[in-house]
C-alpha positions in Angstrom: 23.2 32.9 -8.3 26.9 32.3 -6.7 29.5 32.7 -9.3 33.0 31.8 -9.9 35.2 33.8 -12.2 38.6 32.3 -13.4 40.8 34.4 -15.3 39.1 37.5 -14.0 41.9 39.8 -14.5 41.4 39.2 -18.4 39.9 41.2 -20.9 36.6 38.9 -20.5 37.1 38.5 -17.2 36.7 42.0 -16.3 34.4 42.5 -18.2 32.2 39.7 -16.8 32.7 40.6 -13.1 31.4 44.2 -13.5 28.2 42.7 -15.7 27.6 39.7 -13.1 28.1 42.4 -10.2 25.5 44.5 -11.7 22.8 42.1 -12.0 22.8 41.3 -8.4 24.5 38.3 -8.3 27.5 37.2 -5.8 30.9 36.6 -7.5 33.7 35.3 -6.8 37.0 35.8 -9.0 40.5 34.2 -9.2 43.1 35.7 -10.9 47.1 34.7 -11.0 49.9 37.2 -11.9 47.6 40.4 -11.9 45.7 41.4 -8.8 42.3 42.3 -8.6 41.4 44.9 -6.3 37.5 43.4 -5.1 36.5 42.0 -1.5 36.1 38.8 -3.0 39.1 38.5 -5.4 41.4 35.1 -4.9 44.6 34.8 -6.1 45.0 30.8 -7.6 47.3 28.6 -9.2 45.3 26.8 -11.9 47.3 24.1 -12.0 47.5 23.6 -8.2 45.1 20.9 -7.2 44.7 21.8 -3.7 44.1 25.5 -5.0 40.8 24.3 -7.2 40.0 21.8 -4.8 40.1 24.3 -1.7 38.6 27.4 -3.6 35.7 25.4 -4.8 35.0 24.2 -1.0 35.2 27.7 0.3 33.0 29.7 -2.4 30.6 26.8 -3.1 29.3 28.4 -6.6 26.5 27.8 -8.6 28.4 28.2 -11.6 32.1 28.4 -12.6 32.9 30.5 -15.8 36.5 29.2 -16.7 38.3 31.7 -18.5 41.9 31.4 -17.1 43.8 30.3 -19.9 47.0 31.0 -22.4 46.1 32.8 -25.2 49.1 34.3 -26.6 49.7 31.7 -29.7 53.0 31.9 -29.8 53.7 31.5 -26.4 51.9 28.1 -26.8 53.6 26.9 -29.6 57.3 27.7 -27.8 55.9 26.4 -24.7 53.8 23.5 -25.3 54.1 21.3 -22.3 52.7 24.5 -20.1 50.3 25.4 -22.4 49.0 21.7 -22.6 49.1 21.9 -19.1 46.9 24.7 -18.8 44.2 24.9 -21.1 44.1 21.1 -21.1 45.1 19.5 -18.0 44.0 21.9 -15.4 40.6 22.2 -17.3 40.0 18.5 -16.6 40.6 19.1 -13.1 38.2 21.8 -12.7 35.9 20.2 -14.4 35.7 17.0 -12.3 35.6 19.1 -8.9 32.5 21.0 -10.5 31.1 17.8 -11.2 32.1 16.6 -7.8 30.6 19.5 -5.7 27.4 20.2 -8.0 28.8 23.3 -9.9 27.8 24.4 -13.3 31.1 24.5 -15.6 31.3 26.9 -18.6 34.1 26.8 -20.3 35.6 29.4 -22.6 37.1 27.8 -25.8 38.2 29.3 -29.1 37.4 29.7 -33.1 41.2 28.1 -33.3 40.3 24.2 -32.8 39.4 24.6 -36.3 41.7 24.7 -39.3 40.1 27.7 -41.2 39.9 26.2 -44.7 36.5 27.5 -44.9 35.3 29.4 -42.3 31.7 29.7 -41.0 32.0 26.7 -38.6 28.8 25.4 -36.9 29.1 23.8 -33.4 29.2 20.3 -34.5 31.7 20.8 -37.4 34.9 18.8 -37.5 38.1 20.2 -35.1 41.3 20.2 -36.6 43.4 22.7 -35.0 46.5 24.1 -36.7 48.9 25.1 -33.7 49.3 24.2 -29.7 46.9 26.8 -28.3 43.9 25.3 -30.4 44.7 21.9 -29.7 45.3 22.5 -26.0 42.0 24.5 -25.8 40.6 21.2 -27.6 41.7 19.4 -24.8 40.0 21.7 -22.3 36.6 21.1 -24.2 37.2 17.2 -24.4 37.8 17.3 -20.7 34.8 19.3 -20.1 32.7 17.2 -21.9 34.0 14.2 -20.6 33.0 15.4 -16.7 29.7 16.0 -17.7 27.1 16.6 -20.8 25.2 19.6 -18.9 28.7 21.4 -18.9 28.4 23.9 -21.6 31.4 24.9 -24.1 31.4 28.5 -25.2 34.0 29.4 -28.0 34.8 32.5 -29.1 36.6 34.5 -31.6 39.4 38.0 -31.5 38.0 39.3 -28.5 38.3 43.3 -28.2 37.4 46.0 -26.1 38.3 48.2 -23.2 39.1 47.2 -19.6 42.4 45.5 -19.6 44.9 47.8 -19.4 48.3 45.4 -18.8 48.0 43.8 -22.4 46.8 45.4 -25.6 43.9 44.0 -27.7 43.6 44.2 -31.5 41.6 47.1 -31.3 43.3 48.8 -27.7 46.6 48.4 -30.1 45.1 50.0 -33.2 43.6 53.1 -31.4 46.9 53.3 -29.8 49.0 53.5 -32.7 47.0 55.5 -35.1 46.2 58.2 -32.5 49.5 59.3 -32.7 50.2 59.3 -36.4 52.1 55.2 -36.5 51.2 53.5 -39.2 50.3 50.0 -38.6 50.5 47.0 -40.7 47.8 44.8 -40.4 47.0 41.3 -42.4 44.1 41.4 -45.0 43.8 37.5 -45.6 43.1 36.2 -42.5 39.1 36.2 -41.3 37.7 35.8 -37.6 34.5 36.9 -36.2 35.8 39.8 -33.9 34.0 39.8 -30.6 33.4 43.1 -28.3 34.1 41.9 -24.4 31.1 43.5 -23.5 28.8 41.4 -25.7 30.6 38.1 -24.8 30.1 38.9 -21.0 26.6 39.5 -21.6 26.0 36.3 -23.6 28.3 34.2 -21.0 26.1 35.5 -18.0 23.2 34.5 -19.7 24.5 31.3 -20.4 25.3 30.5 -16.7 22.0 32.0 -15.6 20.0 29.2 -17.5 22.8 27.1 -16.7 23.0 25.6 -20.4 24.7 23.1 -21.6 26.5 21.7 -25.0 28.4 23.9 -27.6 27.7 27.4 -28.4 29.4 29.9 -30.5 29.3 33.2 -28.7 31.1 35.4 -31.1 30.4 38.6 -33.2 27.8 38.1 -36.1 30.1 39.8 -38.7 33.0 37.9 -40.7 35.9 40.1 -41.6 39.4 40.1 -41.9 41.7 42.0 -39.7 42.1 44.4 -41.9 38.7 45.3 -42.9 38.4 44.8 -38.5 41.0 48.0 -38.5 39.2 50.0 -41.3 35.6 50.0 -40.0 36.9 50.9 -36.3 39.3 53.7 -37.6 36.3 55.3 -39.6 34.0 55.1 -36.5 36.5 56.9 -34.3 37.2 59.3 -37.3 40.9 58.0 -37.4 43.1 58.4 -40.3 42.6 54.9 -42.6 45.5 56.1 -44.4 47.7 54.4 -41.6 46.7 51.2 -41.9 48.4 49.4 -44.6 47.2 46.1 -45.7 49.7 43.1 -45.4 49.8 39.5 -46.3 50.0 37.1 -43.4 53.0 35.2 -44.9 55.1 38.6 -44.3 54.1 38.5 -40.4 56.7 37.5 -37.9 54.2 34.6 -36.2 56.1 31.5 -35.1 52.9 29.4 -35.1 50.6 28.8 -37.7 47.0 30.7 -38.3 43.7 29.5 -39.5 42.6 31.4 -42.5 39.3 31.6 -42.0 38.2 30.7 -38.2 35.0 32.7 -38.6 32.2 31.1 -36.2 28.8 30.8 -37.6 26.6 32.1 -34.2 22.9 31.4 -35.4 22.7 28.7 -32.6 23.0 31.4 -30.6 21.1 33.7 -32.4 18.0 31.6 -31.5 18.7 30.2 -28.0 19.9 33.9 -26.2 18.5 37.0 -25.2 21.9 38.5 -25.2 22.3 37.9 -29.1 26.0 38.2 -31.0 26.0 41.9 -32.6 27.9 42.8 -36.0 30.7 44.6 -36.2 29.0 48.3 -36.7 26.8 48.1 -33.9 30.1 46.5 -31.6 32.2 49.0 -32.6 29.9 52.3 -32.1 29.5 50.8 -28.1 33.8 50.4 -28.2 33.8 54.2 -29.8 31.5 55.3 -27.0 34.0 53.7 -24.6 36.9 55.4 -26.0 35.6 58.9 -26.0 34.7 58.5 -22.4 
């Protein structure tokens, strides 16, 4: 399979590139600000139509996994025009080009397309994003579906793991702070389905290999708050849990509103995939092994 990965320098993209290469696929990667030291890596501006058409023409991929997006929720809130341009409009252009040349598109979206009033969301549940980030990703979803019903939308939640050095994620930030004895305040009233990047990479690769269509929730199988996640991670890594201080989300300095419970129901992925969503306990064992190595 000839696989093109956009946003390949990110937390999921780096792991998906490694996973797909090990599986023997011919992998082409796109990045923007953070260079990738690989033979088939290309710098591209995802909003520039000529960049997209030229790259697709040159690589002629069987499948495109579209990870490139602005994921900083507060940045999106402060820069809505840019957020919608990158996460929404550019996705529509890419989807149309994939349809034109016969490439299968897998668009990676987010749990933030839901308002978080009840959690455990299924793929068909009503969307109602509460911030610019969620709304911009929903625009990307709709553009993907408009291009072709055979394309795939894969939603995930609070991705963490090793592999991206230039920007920390929840787990690597916690690890760095607690390791040197600094206390951390972690919200205890916002719930999600934390997802290990290597588990997500395996699921995405299977979706790409099988050319699956429709919408899938590809996330961790455990619902928990960020505080519960931090506590479990610290225990698994034999770190001082007393340094983790629970705090309500209303006391945070966030600019954008967050959904209180955006956890995802992953039963469809559990039924459909060989590489299944894993529990938080299994995922943290793998994460701890990575940190120890």
